[in-house]
ZAMARGU-4260 file (C-alpha; in steps of 0.2 Angstrom, whole numbers, plus 5000, padded with zeros to 4 digits):
<rodrens>
0) 3713/4502/4342 | 3718/4493/4326 | 3731/4505/4321 | 3739/4506/4339 | 3740/4487/4338
5) 3749/4487/4321 | 3761/4500/4328 | 3769/4487/4339 | 3779/4478/4327 | 3785/4494/4319
10) 3790/4503/4335 | 3800/4488/4341 | 3809/4488/4324 | 3812/4507/4324 | 3820/4507/4341
15) 3831/4492/4336 | 3837/4502/4321 | 3841/4518/4331 | 3850/4507/4344 | 3860/4497/4331
20) 3878/4495/4336 | 3890/4494/4321 | 3901/4479/4319 | 3920/4480/4321 | 3924/4472/4305
25) 3929/4484/4291 | 3925/4484/4273 | 3929/4493/4257 | 3916/4500/4246 | 3921/4502/4227
30) 3908/4510/4215 | 3907/4515/4197 | 3896/4529/4191 | 3886/4524/4175 | 3873/4533/4165
35) 3855/4526/4165 | 3859/4517/4148 | 3874/4508/4156 | 3888/4520/4148 | 3902/4525/4159
40) 3902/4543/4166 | 3917/4551/4160 | 3926/4568/4163 | 3915/4576/4177 | 3920/4582/4193
45) 3908/4572/4204 | 3908/4573/4223 | 3904/4556/4231 | 3898/4556/4250 | 3895/4542/4261
50) 3885/4546/4277 | 3879/4535/4291 | 3861/4532/4291 | 3859/4529/4309 | 3876/4534/4317
55) 3886/4550/4315 | 3898/4548/4301 | 3903/4556/4284 | 3917/4553/4272 | 3920/4561/4255
60) 3929/4558/4240 | 3929/4563/4221 | 3925/4551/4207 | 3940/4548/4196 | 3938/4554/4177
65) 3931/4536/4173 | 3918/4538/4187 | 3926/4526/4199 | 3927/4529/4218 | 3932/4520/4234
70) 3929/4521/4252 | 3940/4511/4264 | 3939/4505/4282 | 3920/4506/4283 | 3911/4497/4298
75) 3896/4486/4295 | 3880/4496/4294 | 3868/4506/4283 | 3874/4521/4274 | 3868/4535/4262
80) 3877/4537/4246 | 3876/4555/4239 | 3883/4558/4221 | 3883/4576/4217 | 3888/4589/4204
85) 3886/4607/4207 | 3877/4610/4190 | 3870/4593/4187 | 3860/4588/4203 | 3863/4574/4214
90) 3857/4556/4218 | 3854/4548/4235 | 3854/4529/4238 | 3855/4518/4253 | 3870/4507/4254
95) 3872/4491/4264 | 3889/4487/4271 | 3891/4470/4278 | 3896/4452/4276 | 3882/4447/4264
100) 3887/4459/4251 | 3906/4458/4253 | 3918/4446/4245 | 3931/4436/4254 | 3943/4451/4255
105) 3929/4462/4263 | 3926/4471/4247 | 3909/4477/4241 | 3907/4483/4223 | 3892/4491/4215
110) 3887/4500/4199 | 3878/4516/4203 | 3867/4522/4189 | 3864/4541/4188 | 3856/4553/4176
115) 3864/4570/4178 | 3851/4584/4174 | 3856/4603/4173 | 3848/4611/4189 | 3836/4626/4186
120) 3844/4643/4188 | 3833/4646/4204 | 3841/4631/4212 | 3858/4641/4212 | 3850/4654/4224
125) 3861/4655/4240 | 3853/4663/4255 | 3861/4680/4261 | 3865/4670/4278 | 3875/4658/4270
130) 3884/4670/4259 | 3890/4679/4274 | 3898/4664/4283 | 3917/4668/4284 | 3931/4657/4277
135) 3936/4654/4295 | 3919/4646/4300 | 3919/4636/4283 | 3936/4629/4288 | 3930/4624/4305
140) 3915/4616/4298 | 3925/4606/4285 | 3937/4601/4300 | 3921/4594/4309 | 3916/4583/4295
145) 3933/4576/4294 | 3932/4572/4313 | 3915/4563/4309 | 3925/4553/4296 | 3936/4547/4310
150) 3920/4544/4321 | 3926/4557/4333 | 3908/4562/4337 | 3912/4572/4353 | 3926/4582/4344
155) 3915/4585/4329 | 3901/4591/4340 | 3912/4603/4349 | 3919/4610/4332 | 3902/4613/4325
160) 3897/4622/4341 | 3912/4633/4339 | 3906/4636/4321 | 3888/4641/4326 | 3896/4653/4339
165) 3906/4661/4326 | 3893/4660/4312 | 3876/4658/4320 | 3869/4660/4302 | 3878/4644/4295
170) 3863/4633/4291 | 3873/4617/4287 | 3882/4618/4303 | 3866/4619/4313 | 3859/4604/4302
175) 3874/4593/4306 | 3873/4597/4324 | 3855/4592/4324 | 3858/4576/4315 | 3872/4571/4327
180) 3859/4574/4341 | 3846/4565/4332 | 3856/4549/4329 | 3861/4550/4347 | 3843/4550/4352
185) 3844/4567/4359 | 3828/4573/4351 | 3824/4588/4361 | 3842/4595/4356 | 3840/4589/4338
190) 3824/4599/4337 | 3832/4615/4343 | 3846/4613/4331 | 3834/4609/4317 | 3823/4624/4321
195) 3838/4636/4320 | 3842/4629/4302 | 3823/4631/4298 | 3822/4648/4303 | 3838/4653/4292
200) 3832/4643/4277 | 3813/4638/4278 | 3812/4634/4259 | 3826/4621/4260 | 3820/4602/4258
205) 3834/4597/4270 | 3828/4608/4284 | 3810/4604/4281 | 3813/4584/4281 | 3824/4587/4296
210) 3810/4596/4305 | 3797/4583/4300 | 3808/4568/4305 | 3812/4574/4323 | 3795/4579/4327
215) 3789/4562/4322 | 3802/4555/4334 | 3795/4565/4347 | 3778/4559/4344 | 3771/4576/4339
220) 3762/4569/4324 | 3750/4584/4321 | 3764/4596/4321 | 3776/4585/4310 | 3763/4584/4296
225) 3765/4601/4288 | 3784/4600/4288 | 3783/4582/4279 | 3770/4588/4267 | 3781/4603/4262
230) 3797/4592/4261 | 3788/4581/4248 | 3783/4596/4238 | 3800/4603/4239 | 3808/4586/4234
235) 3795/4574/4227 | 3809/4561/4222 | 3817/4561/4239 | 3814/4544/4247 | 3816/4550/4265
240) 3803/4564/4263 | 3790/4551/4255 | 3794/4538/4269 | 3792/4551/4282 | 3776/4557/4276
245) 3770/4539/4274 | 3775/4536/4292 | 3766/4553/4298 | 3750/4547/4289 | 3751/4530/4298
250) 3754/4537/4315 | 3738/4548/4312 | 3728/4532/4306 | 3727/4536/4288 | 3733/4519/4281
255) 3727/4523/4263 | 3739/4539/4261 | 3753/4530/4271 | 3753/4516/4259 | 3753/4528/4244
260) 3769/4538/4250 | 3779/4522/4256 | 3776/4515/4239 | 3783/4531/4231 | 3798/4530/4244
265) 3802/4513/4238 | 3802/4518/4219 | 3815/4531/4223 | 3825/4520/4234 | 3819/4502/4237
270) 3832/4499/4251 | 3829/4515/4260 | 3836/4515/4277 | 3819/4520/4285 | 3813/4503/4281
275) 3796/4507/4271 | 3793/4488/4269 | 3790/4486/4288 | 3777/4499/4289 | 3768/4492/4274
280) 3769/4475/4281 | 3760/4482/4297 | 3746/4490/4286 | 3744/4474/4276 | 3743/4464/4293
285) 3728/4476/4298 | 3720/4472/4282 | 3723/4454/4284 | 3732/4454/4267 | 3744/4441/4271
290) 3752/4439/4254 | 3755/4458/4254 | 3763/4457/4271 | 3774/4442/4267 | 3780/4450/4250
295) 3786/4466/4261 | 3795/4456/4274 | 3803/4445/4261 | 3809/4460/4251 | 3816/4468/4267
300) 3826/4452/4271 | 3833/4452/4253 | 3838/4470/4254 | 3844/4470/4272 | 3850/4452/4277
305) 3864/4459/4289 | 3852/4471/4299 | 3852/4469/4318 | 3833/4466/4316 | 3833/4453/4303
310) 3830/4439/4315 | 3815/4448/4322 | 3808/4450/4304 | 3811/4432/4300 | 3800/4428/4316
315) 3786/4440/4309 | 3788/4432/4292 | 3785/4415/4299 | 3770/4421/4308 | 3763/4429/4293
320) 3765/4413/4283 | 3756/4403/4297 | 3742/4416/4298 | 3741/4415/4279 | 3739/4396/4280
325) 3726/4397/4294 | 3716/4410/4284 | 3716/4398/4269 | 3711/4383/4279 | 3696/4393/4287
330) 3690/4398/4270 | 3690/4380/4263
</rodrens>
């Protein structure tokens, strides 16, 4: 029963995250791409995408020749920043947009370190299904993404449904339909869409991680595990794949493996939107490792001070400190 008790805090926090309502205050996010040594990236045509982590939203731009980019009119919340070049790979990082990170004008600035690496030739392989998608379907698809950028979720959904009716082999359209359903808590519909995408491209890390994630949300833990294991093998540096595998092990009662995977997730993206610190804190609570629990909760609050669950985490942190003090007194 110990694992079930330790789930209580995490389940509450997970539900709170999925239910998060974005603030109406708008912000501007200004970034600059830097190499790992701090030098400015210059002369590359780099795509920069900002996606909602828990709400259906996407906006896109190109970095300028000096590596600078900007997104305006952003609501408070958690986002995924994707930096991508067709021949040099991509970087994914969680970005927090909110008052704790903004200046008086509502502007948030960040330097983004990225190490472009030539992609292996096999990574350029495109499935026959994707190659057969018509230009018309592609235009409908891009139009759906534009609607998501305007937060017209209903319009984007209808457009994507039109896309998959026109081109049922369009993997990305099925994936976005699934993501919208998932973020709208329609998990059964999300699973259907993700299964369509997986059937078309079963080797893709994206389809694998989507399948693993939705099955976890439906409490199909045994069924989810093979997908999450394959997702990590396909993309070992993907924080989401690592975090989901950690959660999967945690749900199955294997706290040792869960801890290993969650620590790997934090290496790739310490502020990841799946909040690995919270699951780790539950593991350390079970072990009565109060210093470890406190460290994870403190780290969460440093990284996510504007989260809608920050107050609940502060309550848990106070309780952990009290438990640590009581434990110390009992030993003395």
